[in-house]
VOZA-11903 format. One record per residue (C-alpha): residue in one letter; x, y, z. Coordinates in steps of 0.2 Angstrom, whole numbers. Example, Ala and Ser with C-alpha at 12.3 -4.5 7.8 and 13.67 -1.06 7.14 Angstrom:
<sites>
  aa      u      v      w
   a     62    -22     39
   s     68     -5     36
</sites>
This chain:
<sites>
  aa      u      v      w
   x    140    -21    157
   x    133    -38    163
   x    120    -39    176
   x    112    -55    184
   x     99    -44    194
   x     83    -39    186
   x     80    -20    186
   x     62    -21    190
   x     47    -32    191
   x     43    -42    175
   x     28    -35    167
   x     32    -41    150
   x     24    -58    151
   x     16    -64    135
   x     -1    -70    132
   x      4    -88    137
   x     14    -88    153
   x     29   -100    156
   x     20   -108    170
   x      1   -108    169
   x      1   -107    188
   x     12    -93    190
   x      7    -77    199
   x      1    -61    190
   x     12    -46    190
   x      4    -40    206
   x     14    -54    216
   x      9    -61    233
   x      6    -78    239
   x    -12    -78    244
   x    -19    -80    226
   x    -31    -66    229
   x    -31    -50    218
   x    -26    -33    225
   x    -40    -23    232
   x    -45     -5    231
   x    -34     -2    216
   x    -48      5    204
   x    -53     23    207
   x    -71     27    201
   x    -89     24    204
   x   -100     10    197
   x   -113     -1    204
   x   -106    -16    214
   x   -123    -25    216
   x   -122    -34    199
   x   -126    -52    196
   x   -108    -59    193
   x   -113    -77    199
   x   -119    -90    187
   x   -131   -102    197
   x   -126   -117    186
   x   -107   -116    191
   x   -105   -107    208
   x    -87   -100    212
   x    -77   -102    228
   x    -72    -86    237
   x    -55    -84    229
   x    -62    -87    211
   x    -76    -75    214
   x    -63    -62    221
   x    -55    -63    204
   x    -71    -61    194
   x    -75    -45    204
   x    -58    -39    201
   x    -60    -41    182
   x    -77    -33    182
   x    -70    -18    191
   x    -55    -17    179
   x    -68    -17    165
   x    -78     -3    172
   x    -62      7    176
   x    -56      4    157
   x    -73     10    151
   x    -73     25    162
   x    -56     30    157
   x    -61     29    139
   x    -77     40    142
   x    -89     25    139
   x   -104     21    149
   x   -105      9    164
   x   -110     -9    160
   x   -129    -12    162
   x   -134    -28    171
   x   -148    -38    161
   x   -144    -54    169
   x   -161    -55    178
   x   -169    -58    162
   x   -160    -71    152
   x   -157    -69    134
   x   -164    -82    122
   x   -156    -85    105
   x   -152    -99     92
   x   -137   -109     99
   x   -127   -115     84
   x   -135   -103     72
   x   -128    -87     77
   x   -110    -79     78
   x   -103    -80     95
   x    -86    -72     97
   x    -80    -76    115
   x    -65    -69    124
   x    -59    -75    141
   x    -46    -63    148
   x    -41    -47    155
   x    -52    -33    150
   x    -38    -21    149
   x    -28    -32    137
   x    -43    -36    125
   x    -53    -20    126
   x    -48    -15    108
   x    -54    -31    102
   x    -70    -31    112
   x    -75    -13    107
   x    -71    -16     89
   x    -81    -32     90
   x    -96    -23     96
   x    -95    -12     81
   x    -92    -25     68
   x   -104    -38     75
   x   -116    -30     88
   x   -121    -41    103
   x   -110    -56     97
   x    -94    -51    105
   x    -94    -58    122
   x    -81    -56    137
   x    -81    -69    150
   x    -74    -63    166
   x    -73    -81    174
   x    -70    -98    167
   x    -85   -103    177
   x    -96    -94    164
   x    -90   -107    151
   x    -93   -125    149
   x    -86   -138    137
   x    -98   -152    131
   x    -93   -167    120
   x    -96   -164    101
   x   -107   -178     93
   x    -98   -186     79
   x    -81   -178     83
   x    -72   -189     95
   x    -59   -180    106
   x    -67   -163    103
   x    -79   -152    112
   x    -91   -138    109
   x    -89   -122    120
   x   -105   -115    128
   x   -107    -98    135
   x   -119    -96    149
   x   -114    -78    155
   x   -104    -64    148
   x   -103    -45    145
   x   -109    -42    128
   x   -102    -27    117
   x   -112    -16    106
   x   -109      0     95
   x   -105     16    105
   x    -96      6    118
   x   -112      0    126
   x   -110    -16    137
   x   -122    -27    145
   x   -120    -41    158
   x   -131    -55    151
   x   -136    -73    155
   x   -140    -85    141
   x   -153    -98    142
   x   -150   -109    133
   x   -131   -106    132
   x   -124    -98    116
   x   -112   -110    107
   x    -95   -101    103
   x    -90    -99     85
   x    -73    -92     90
   x    -63    -92    106
   x    -49    -81    111
   x    -41    -84    129
   x    -29    -74    138
   x    -18    -87    147
   x    -11    -77    161
   x    -27    -74    171
   x    -20    -75    188
   x    -16    -89    200
   x    -24   -106    194
   x    -34    -97    180
   x    -21    -99    167
   x    -23   -118    168
   x    -42   -117    167
   x    -41   -106    152
   x    -29   -117    143
   x    -40   -132    146
   x    -55   -123    140
   x    -46   -118    124
   x    -39   -136    120
   x    -47   -147    106
   x    -63   -136    103
   x    -74   -138     88
   x    -74   -119     86
   x    -59   -109     79
   x    -47   -103     93
   x    -35    -89     92
   x    -23    -95    106
   x    -18   -111    115
   x     -6   -115    128
   x      4   -125    116
   x      6   -111    104
   x      9    -99    118
   x     23   -109    124
   x     31   -109    107
   x     29    -90    105
   x     37    -87    122
   x     52    -97    118
   x     63    -82    114
   x     77    -93    107
   x     65   -103     95
   x     56    -87     89
   x     73    -78     87
   x     80    -92     76
   x     63    -93     67
   x     64    -74     63
   x     83    -74     59
   x     80    -87     46
   x     68    -76     37
   x     82    -65     31
   x     71    -49     31
   x     69    -48     50
   x     84    -42     60
   x     87    -50     77
   x     99    -46     91
   x    116    -54     91
   x    113    -70    101
   x    123    -84    109
   x    113    -98    116
   x    117   -113    126
   x    105   -127    124
   x    103   -144    134
   x     91   -156    126
   x     83   -143    115
   x     67   -144    106
   x     68   -153     89
   x     62   -137     81
   x     79   -129     86
   x     94   -130     74
   x    111   -131     81
   x    127   -121     77
   x    127   -105     67
   x    109   -106     62
   x    110    -88     55
   x    122    -73     55
   x    124    -67     73
   x    114    -81     81
   x    124    -96     88
   x    118   -111     97
   x    129   -122    107
   x    122   -138    114
   x    128   -143    131
   x    131   -162    134
   x    126   -161    152
   x    121   -150    166
   x    137   -151    176
   x    155   -148    171
   x    152   -136    156
   x    159   -120    164
   x    175   -119    153
   x    165   -121    137
   x    152   -108    142
   x    166    -96    147
   x    176    -98    131
   x    160    -96    120
   x    154    -80    130
   x    171    -72    128
   x    172    -76    110
   x    154    -69    108
   x    158    -53    118
   x    172    -49    106
   x    163    -53     90
   x    158    -41     77
   x    141    -48     78
   x    138    -40     95
   x    141    -22     89
   x    138     -8    101
   x    132    -15    117
   x    125     -3    130
   x    118    -14    143
   x    117    -33    147
   x    107    -44    158
   x    105    -62    162
   x     91    -70    152
   x     81    -86    150
   x     73    -90    134
   x     57    -98    141
   x     61   -116    144
   x     68   -131    136
   x     85   -129    143
   x     90   -114    133
   x     99    -97    138
   x    101    -83    127
   x    113    -68    124
   x    109    -53    114
   x     92    -49    121
   x     86    -31    123
   x     75    -28    138
   x     76    -46    143
   x     66    -54    157
   x     80    -56    169
   x     76    -74    172
   x     89    -87    178
   x     90   -104    171
   x     89   -118    184
   x    106   -122    190
   x    115   -107    183
   x    113    -91    174
   x    118    -87    156
   x    123    -69    152
   x    113    -59    139
   x    117    -43    130
   x    105    -31    121
   x    104    -24    104
   x    109     -6    102
   x     94      5    106
   x     90     21     97
   x    104     34    104
   x    114     47     96
   x    129     36     95
   x    121     23     84
   x    113     35     71
   x    120     38     54
   x    134     52     54
   x    123     64     45
   x    108     60     55
   x    100     73     67
   x    104     74     85
   x     93     65     97
   x     87     70    114
   x     99     65    128
   x     99     47    133
   x     82     42    125
   x     77     25    119
   x     62     19    109
   x     53      3    109
   x     42      0     94
   x     27    -11     96
   x     18    -18     80
   x      2    -28     80
   x      0    -39     64
   x    -15    -50     60
   x    -19    -65     50
   x    -31    -60     36
   x    -39    -69     21
   x    -28    -82     13
   x    -16    -83     29
   x     -8    -66     24
   x     -1    -56     37
   x     -6    -38     38
   x      1    -24     50
   x    -14    -15     58
   x     -5     -3     71
   x     11      3     77
   x     13     10     94
   x     29     16    102
   x     36     20    120
   x     50     32    124
   x     61     31    140
   x     78     33    147
   x     92     25    137
   x    100     17    153
   x     86      5    156
   x     74     -6    146
   x     58      3    139
   x     44     -8    144
   x     26     -8    139
   x     19     -4    156
   x     32      9    161
   x     31     21    146
   x     16     31    138
   x     10     25    121
   x     14     36    106
   x     13     36     88
   x     29     31     78
   x     29     49     71
   x     28     56     89
   x     41     45     96
   x     54     48     83
   x     50     67     84
   x     53     66    102
   x     70     59     99
   x     74     73     86
   x     70     63     70
   x     57     73     61
   x     61     70     43
   x     45     63     34
   x     54     53     22
   x     65     44     35
   x     50     41     46
   x     40     34     32
   x     55     23     28
   x     56     17     46
   x     37     13     46
   x     39      3     30
   x     53     -7     37
   x     43    -11     53
   x     28    -16     42
   x     39    -28     32
   x     48    -35     47
   x     32    -37     57
   x     22    -46     43
   x     37    -57     40
   x     37    -62     58
   x     19    -67     58
   x     22    -76     41
   x     36    -86     49
   x     25    -91     64
   x     11    -96     52
   x     23   -107     42
   x     29   -115     58
   x     11   -119     64
   x      7   -126     46
   x     20   -140     50
   x     13   -144     67
   x      1   -158     71
   x    -16   -154     79
   x    -10   -160     95
   x      6   -149     95
   x     -6   -134     91
   x    -18   -138    105
   x    -32   -143     94
   x    -37   -145     75
   x    -44   -127     75
   x    -30   -118     85
   x    -21   -105     75
   x    -12    -89     79
   x    -23    -75     72
   x    -13    -60     78
   x      4    -56     85
   x     13    -42     94
   x     31    -39     88
   x     43    -28     99
   x     57    -19     90
   x     72     -8     95
   x     80      3     82
   x     98      1     77
   x    109     10     64
   x    115     -2     50
   x    122      3     34
   x    117     22     36
   x     99     18     39
   x     88     15     55
   x     84     -3     55
   x     70    -11     67
   x     77    -26     77
   x     65    -39     83
   x     66    -41    102
   x     52    -53    106
   x     35    -59    101
   x     20    -57    112
   x      1    -55    109
   x     -8    -46    123
   x      5    -33    128
   x      6    -25    110
   x    -13    -26    109
   x    -15    -17    125
   x     -3     -4    120
   x    -13      0    104
   x    -29      0    114
   x    -21     13    126
   x    -16     24    112
   x    -33     23    104
   x    -41     26    121
   x    -34     44    121
   x    -51     50    117
   x    -48     68    123
   x    -34     71    111
   x    -37     75     93
   x    -36     60     81
   x    -24     67     68
   x    -13     58     56
   x     -9     39     58
   x    -16     39     75
   x    -33     41     67
   x    -31     26     56
   x    -42     11     58
   x    -43      2     75
   x    -28    -10     78
   x    -41    -24     81
   x    -51    -22     66
   x    -42    -35     55
   x    -42    -47     70
   x    -61    -45     72
   x    -63    -48     53
   x    -53    -64     55
   x    -64    -69     70
   x    -80    -67     59
   x    -72    -76     44
   x    -67    -91     54
   x    -84    -90     63
   x    -93    -91     46
   x    -83   -107     42
   x    -88   -114     58
   x   -106   -111     56
   x   -107   -118     38
   x    -95   -133     40
   x   -105   -149     35
   x   -121   -139     29
   x   -131   -148     15
   x   -135   -136      1
   x   -144   -139    -15
   x   -137   -130    -30
   x   -149   -127    -45
   x   -139   -125    -61
   x   -120   -128    -61
   x   -115   -114    -73
   x   -100   -114    -84
   x    -81   -113    -83
   x    -82    -96    -74
   x    -90   -104    -59
   x    -77   -118    -56
   x    -72   -109    -40
   x    -89   -114    -32
   x    -84   -132    -31
   x    -66   -128    -25
   x    -73   -116    -12
   x    -86   -129     -6
   x    -73   -142     -3
   x    -63   -129      7
   x    -78   -124     18
   x    -83   -141     21
   x   -100   -139     12
   x   -110   -154      6
   x   -117   -149    -11
   x   -131   -158    -20
   x   -133   -152    -38
   x   -148   -151    -50
   x   -142   -148    -68
   x   -149   -150    -86
   x   -132   -156    -93
   x   -130   -175    -88
   x   -111   -174    -93
   x   -107   -158    -84
   x    -90   -159    -75
   x    -97   -154    -58
   x   -108   -170    -58
   x    -92   -178    -51
   x    -89   -165    -38
   x   -105   -166    -28
   x   -113   -177    -15
   x   -128   -180    -26
   x   -131   -176    -44
   x   -149   -174    -50
   x   -151   -173    -69
   x   -166   -163    -73
   x   -171   -153    -89
   x   -174   -135    -83
   x   -172   -126    -99
   x   -190   -122   -102
   x   -193   -109    -89
   x   -212   -107    -93
   x   -214   -123    -84
   x   -204   -118    -68
   x   -219   -120    -56
   x   -222   -138    -62
   x   -203   -141    -62
   x   -202   -135    -44
   x   -215   -147    -38
   x   -206   -162    -48
   x   -189   -157    -41
   x   -196   -156    -23
   x   -203   -174    -25
   x   -186   -180    -32
   x   -177   -172    -17
   x   -189   -180     -4
   x   -187   -197    -13
   x   -169   -197    -12
   x   -170   -193      7
   x   -160   -177      6
   x   -159   -167     22
   x   -156   -150     16
   x   -151   -135     26
   x   -153   -123     11
   x   -155   -121     -8
   x   -148   -107    -19
   x   -142   -103    -36
   x   -130    -91    -44
   x   -135    -95    -62
   x   -147    -82    -70
   x   -159    -94    -79
   x   -162   -104    -63
   x   -166    -90    -50
   x   -185    -91    -51
   x   -185   -110    -51
   x   -174   -110    -36
   x   -186    -98    -27
   x   -201   -109    -31
   x   -192   -125    -26
   x   -187   -117     -9
   x   -205   -113     -7
   x   -210   -131    -10
   x   -197   -137      2
   x   -200   -124     16
   x   -182   -117     14
   x   -177    -99     16
   x   -177    -88      0
   x   -184    -73     -7
   x   -202    -74    -13
   x   -204    -80    -31
   x   -213    -65    -35
   x   -198    -54    -31
   x   -187    -65    -41
   x   -198    -64    -56
   x   -199    -45    -54
   x   -180    -43    -54
   x   -178    -56    -68
   x   -190    -46    -79
   x   -180    -30    -83
   x   -194    -19    -90
   x   -205    -24    -76
   x   -191    -20    -63
   x   -190     -2    -70
   x   -209      1    -72
   x   -212     -6    -55
   x   -199      6    -47
   x   -205     21    -57
   x   -222     19    -47
   x   -213     18    -30
   x   -214     36    -25
   x   -212     33     -6
   x   -213     36      8
   x   -199     34     14
   x   -189     46      4
   x   -178     46     -6
   x   -190     34    -15
   x   -184     20    -28
   x   -193     30    -42
   x   -179     42    -42
   x   -167     29    -49
   x   -178     20    -61
   x   -177     24    -80
   x   -192     25    -92
   x   -193     10   -103
   x   -205      0   -114
   x   -206    -19   -116
   x   -205    -26   -134
   x   -213    -42   -141
   x   -218    -36   -158
   x   -215    -23   -171
   x   -230    -14   -165
   x   -222    -13   -148
   x   -207     -5   -156
   x   -218      8   -165
   x   -226     12   -148
   x   -210     13   -139
   x   -201     25   -150
   x   -214     38   -146
   x   -214     34   -127
   x   -195     32   -124
   x   -183     47   -127
   x   -170     43   -140
   x   -156     38   -141
   x   -160     23   -131
   x   -154      6   -126
   x   -162    -10   -133
   x   -158    -26   -125
   x   -165    -44   -121
   x   -178    -44   -108
   x   -171    -59    -99
   x   -153    -57   -106
   x   -136    -58    -97
   x   -118    -53   -101
   x   -124    -38   -112
   x   -127    -50   -126
   x   -138    -41   -139
   x   -138    -25   -130
   x   -136    -10   -142
   x   -137      9   -142
   x   -150     15   -155
   x   -151     33   -160
   x   -167     33   -170
   x   -183     23   -175
   x   -175     14   -190
   x   -161      8   -179
   x   -174      2   -167
   x   -183     -8   -180
   x   -167    -15   -188
   x   -160    -21   -171
   x   -176    -29   -165
   x   -178    -38   -182
   x   -160    -44   -181
   x   -161    -51   -163
   x   -178    -59   -166
   x   -170    -68   -181
   x   -153    -73   -174
   x   -157    -77   -155
   x   -173    -87   -155
   x   -170   -100   -142
   x   -157   -107   -129
   x   -148   -117   -143
   x   -144   -101   -152
   x   -134    -94   -137
   x   -134   -105   -121
   x   -133    -97   -105
   x   -140    -79   -108
   x   -158    -82   -104
   x   -166    -87   -120
   x   -175   -101   -111
   x   -186    -87   -105
   x   -189    -81   -123
   x   -182    -67   -134
   x   -193    -53   -129
   x   -184    -36   -128
   x   -185    -19   -121
   x   -181     -1   -125
   x   -175     10   -111
   x   -169     28   -111
   x   -150     30   -113
   x   -143     40    -98
   x   -126     48    -98
   x   -114     45    -84
   x   -101     33    -77
   x   -106     14    -75
   x   -104      5    -58
   x   -108    -11    -50
   x   -114    -13    -32
   x   -114    -30    -24
   x   -125    -31     -9
   x   -127    -43      5
   x   -145    -42     13
   x   -152    -51     27
   x   -170    -48     34
   x   -171    -32     24
   x   -155    -25     32
   x   -140    -20     22
   x   -125    -30     29
   x   -111    -26     16
   x   -109    -17      0
   x    -95    -16    -13
   x    -94     -3    -27
   x    -83     -5    -42
   x    -81      6    -57
   x    -83      1    -76
   x    -73      9    -90
   x    -82     16   -106
   x    -89      3   -117
   x    -86      1   -136
   x   -102      9   -142
   x   -114      5   -150
   x   -111    -11   -140
   x   -111    -12   -121
   x    -99    -27   -118
   x    -89    -23   -103
   x    -71    -17   -106
   x    -63    -13    -90
   x    -66    -11    -71
   x    -58     -5    -55
   x    -61     -9    -37
   x    -63     -1    -25
   x    -72     13    -32
   x    -64     30    -36
   x    -80     39    -32
   x    -80     52    -19
   x    -87     45     -2
   x   -103     55     -4
   x   -106     48    -22
   x   -101     30    -16
   x   -114     31     -2
   x   -127     37    -15
   x   -124     22    -26
   x   -125     10    -11
   x   -141     17     -5
   x   -149     18    -23
   x   -145     -1    -25
   x   -151     -5     -8
   x   -168      5    -11
   x   -171     -3    -28
   x   -168    -21    -20
   x   -180    -17     -6
   x   -193     -9    -18
   x   -193    -26    -28
   x   -195    -36    -12
   x   -177    -43    -12
   x   -174    -44      7
   x   -162    -59      9
   x   -148    -63     -2
   x   -133    -58    -12
   x   -137    -46    -26
   x   -128    -37    -40
   x   -135    -20    -45
   x   -129    -11    -61
   x   -131      8    -60
   x   -125     24    -69
   x   -120     39    -60
   x   -127     54    -68
   x   -127     73    -64
   x   -144     70    -55
   x   -138     55    -46
   x   -138     36    -48
   x   -149     28    -61
   x   -153     10    -62
   x   -148     -1    -77
   x   -154    -18    -70
   x   -154    -29    -54
   x   -146    -46    -55
   x   -154    -56    -40
   x   -139    -66    -38
   x   -120    -65    -34
   x   -110    -54    -46
   x   -103    -63    -60
   x    -87    -62    -70
   x    -72    -57    -58
   x    -82    -49    -44
   x    -83    -63    -32
   x    -64    -66    -34
   x    -60    -47    -33
   x    -70    -44    -17
   x    -63    -59     -9
   x    -45    -54    -13
   x    -47    -35     -8
   x    -59    -36      7
   x    -58    -54     13
   x    -77    -57     11
   x    -83    -72      1
   x   -100    -68     -8
   x   -102    -86    -11
   x   -101    -91      7
   x   -112    -76     12
   x   -125    -82     -1
   x   -124   -100      6
   x   -127    -93     24
   x   -142    -83     19
   x   -149    -99     10
   x   -147   -108     26
   x   -156    -94     36
   x   -140    -88     44
   x   -135    -70     46
   x   -119    -69     36
   x   -104    -66     48
   x    -97    -50     39
   x    -88    -35     46
   x    -99    -19     46
   x    -86     -9     36
   x    -74    -20     27
   x    -58    -11     21
   x    -50    -14      5
   x    -32    -20      6
   x    -26    -13    -11
   x    -33     -9    -28
   x    -37    -20    -43
   x    -39    -13    -61
   x    -43    -26    -75
   x    -47    -27    -93
   x    -58    -39   -103
   x    -51    -49   -117
   x    -63    -53   -132
   x    -60    -67   -145
   x    -65    -55   -159
   x    -52    -43   -154
   x    -38    -53   -146
   x    -38    -70   -155
   x    -20    -68   -161
   x    -14    -63   -144
   x    -24    -76   -135
   x    -17    -89   -146
   x      1    -84   -143
   x      8    -71   -132
   x     -7    -70   -121
   x    -12    -89   -122
   x    -22    -97   -108
   x     -6   -106   -102
   x      4    -89   -103
   x     -9    -80    -93
   x    -10    -94    -80
   x      8    -94    -78
   x      8    -75    -74
   x     -6    -77    -62
   x      3    -91    -53
   x     18    -79    -51
   x      7    -65    -44
   x     10    -54    -59
   x     -8    -53    -64
   x    -25    -60    -59
   x    -34    -71    -72
   x    -52    -75    -72
   x    -56    -87    -86
   x    -74    -84    -92
   x    -76    -95   -107
   x    -68   -112   -111
   x    -65   -111   -130
   x    -58    -97   -142
   x    -74    -97   -153
   x    -78    -80   -161
   x    -96    -76   -164
   x   -107    -62   -168
   x   -114    -60   -151
   x   -100    -63   -139
   x    -96    -62   -121
   x    -78    -59   -114
   x    -66    -73   -114
   x    -57    -68    -99
   x    -52    -54    -87
   x    -34    -49    -84
   x    -31    -38    -69
   x    -16    -30    -60
   x    -15    -25    -41
   x     -7    -10    -34
   x     -6      0    -18
   x    -15     14    -28
   x    -27     14    -43
   x    -14     24    -53
   x      0     11    -49
   x    -12     -4    -53
   x    -18      5    -69
   x      0      8    -75
   x      5    -10    -72
   x    -10    -16    -82
   x     -7     -4    -96
   x     11    -10    -98
   x      6    -28    -97
   x     -7    -26   -110
   x      5    -18   -122
   x     18    -32   -119
   x      5    -46   -121
   x     -3    -38   -137
   x    -20    -35   -128
   x    -19    -16   -131
   x    -21    -11   -149
   x    -29      2   -161
   x    -45     -7   -161
   x    -45    -10   -143
   x    -37      5   -134
   x    -34     -1   -116
   x    -28     17   -111
   x    -45     24   -116
   x    -54     10   -107
   x    -44     14    -91
   x    -46     33    -93
   x    -61     33    -80
   x    -49     27    -67
   x    -37     41    -66
</sites>
């Protein structure tokens, strides 16, 4: 059936409208919003006017309308009314704080706003009027402007909202505009979003591309893994992005030579199309318009019913979910039902698409199922309503929807990557989330999602409506993470980049090959690094803005060296925003230098305390509280050793067996299990003879001396906790598990992330690490805390008052999208790191260490550096190179870490085990299966 008449009002307008001046869905010619359409009770005498930018009567009517809509949405979600605090303006630090700004309909963006209030309290702002925003030219960035927020509704945990004025205005670090805000407002929003210095998640230019159904349909069809409806399109002077002819199976583009005299060609092509196999089972058809650029489409389900100027082009839908299109052995569905599947997919770390939520609508099969004329349901509930309840089939449909939705966003991101800044609407304009609408068809005996169209706001609003069913029990997939969670994480990530771009930081100590990522990341983030390093020929000297060669190896002279370095920095005229180090030997010197330069940092006394391992334990043992639980619960008895007399005293004070290690050591070099007094004497004598100074083993802290300590050996599993603290508040924590070591040594063998601990145990580990840091005075920074989980709870091994080493930064970035290096740099600049409150892992990583003493043959052949790098590049494994050369030694550190990813720890572990067996890493003297046994 072909119809040229729309079957109802067009509600499915995308985030960017075809005409930025067009009316909203309520219609009317006055340009005024409807009145009296929000039942409920809330205060009307609130300060919606901004004195610096007064609104006309029509604009103010829209502001009042959107405020009432916000209150209605909050009321229906069971959340409190917005409190008006505008009489007392908020003061802040413009340019030094995260400001996530949304300009758009509250009903569309409510999921984002509420999630932002949880992940970044007080920093998620909703502007109800363009008049609350102002663009100002950005110094040094011609053609670009900063966006200032003078008034907004701020969101906080628990759904609390406040109407605030900001004096001075806050500077946006991320801007997301809904471009269909009612008459005239779409153009204002588009202009505000164009050419900003801050990241933007939408622009009129990108919205026009997404609403061009022909372009997006061709884009998706080229992916191969995204099914689209059979389509015949006639184009006249099409976009250069469109490909003519049979661009892909079932998608044909016919270019018209003119606007007149094309009737016969159109008729022939339509008749051929209607009788083609590609069309399949057509149940209903309507005229459609692809969204401009002289293109009409055929094969569109639930199309908009628009007509091309000068004539209409027929369109036909994909088969909807009905009994006639199910596999012969499939279940009988309800009479005349159709399902529309809506998927929200977000751009995450590394420009990787991630499906965040699937919502469905069920309606009559004889008319299109639209967003606003069907109730939101889970995929499981919608399919069950239609008689499809088999768990395996439903899971298969979900997986196909996930693959297709993520491929759709991937295609959009690939398209954007080839566009200029002008074509995108600004240098920082990118699509950060996408809504994909699907219908289901039966193809090859399986239910296949067919992509109907791309949008943004509609799918997001549908997910918010489902999440807003607060009175219903949250069971199964409906209780999953919020649809907007990955989007808000991306907002925060891009905000952090915005805040840090161009910052000047002094790095003290370059580190070795394992820290090469620092220089690559700095270039990516736009950081201006200046380096202080003892080695005049260090490779990093060529990768920084300023290189200062300075001998820092004698750490007994750190205070004097800090004064000398401060003079050198001033003499060179360096204007620093921060100073930090990730290298163990340089941490105390860095704190002293920051003190000299007046830059943010932990107190030198706290750094000294954490650097001195026995002092750390003894200090915490005396910390009995309050508050409780006190850090003393986690400390382990120990005794410092500087002479044989100290050893004699220690063996009577510390229960044996014990652990003997270097007081200022790193990488577990020289750490050994000692069972009795003779072993204590022997190991002490051996270390004092073999490791006397920095030249004997560079980079493990011997510049501080070779003093040792004896501490009690505690049984239990070993874990790392990487923390981000700011102002004494815990912002983020990441727990990983370590495998059993090769006793009597303690060199790391294997690791797993995220932790396999029970939630209660994980929280205990995080709180123990947090309390130990606070107990030592470590209030600001990124810290790595090593603990053991015993039957009586967590016990402290040591605190490393810097970013976690080895593979930890890489793994956390890969799994959680959080960069500890960027977080450390932000803290060093006195900025609160822009981090999600509860970051979620996107999978699992299990890794094993390779040692030259155990794997020299494999590392020289089957598992050579080149072979491992090739496997890394192919995505088979993750390689973290920790040492440059294959040099065996008595006191060794791991040469590299090899890891495998998987959707579960079991799958990742089995992949890694098979890989290690194939590469020759596994062997009788290095039983990888045993090292991975803790991760089952």
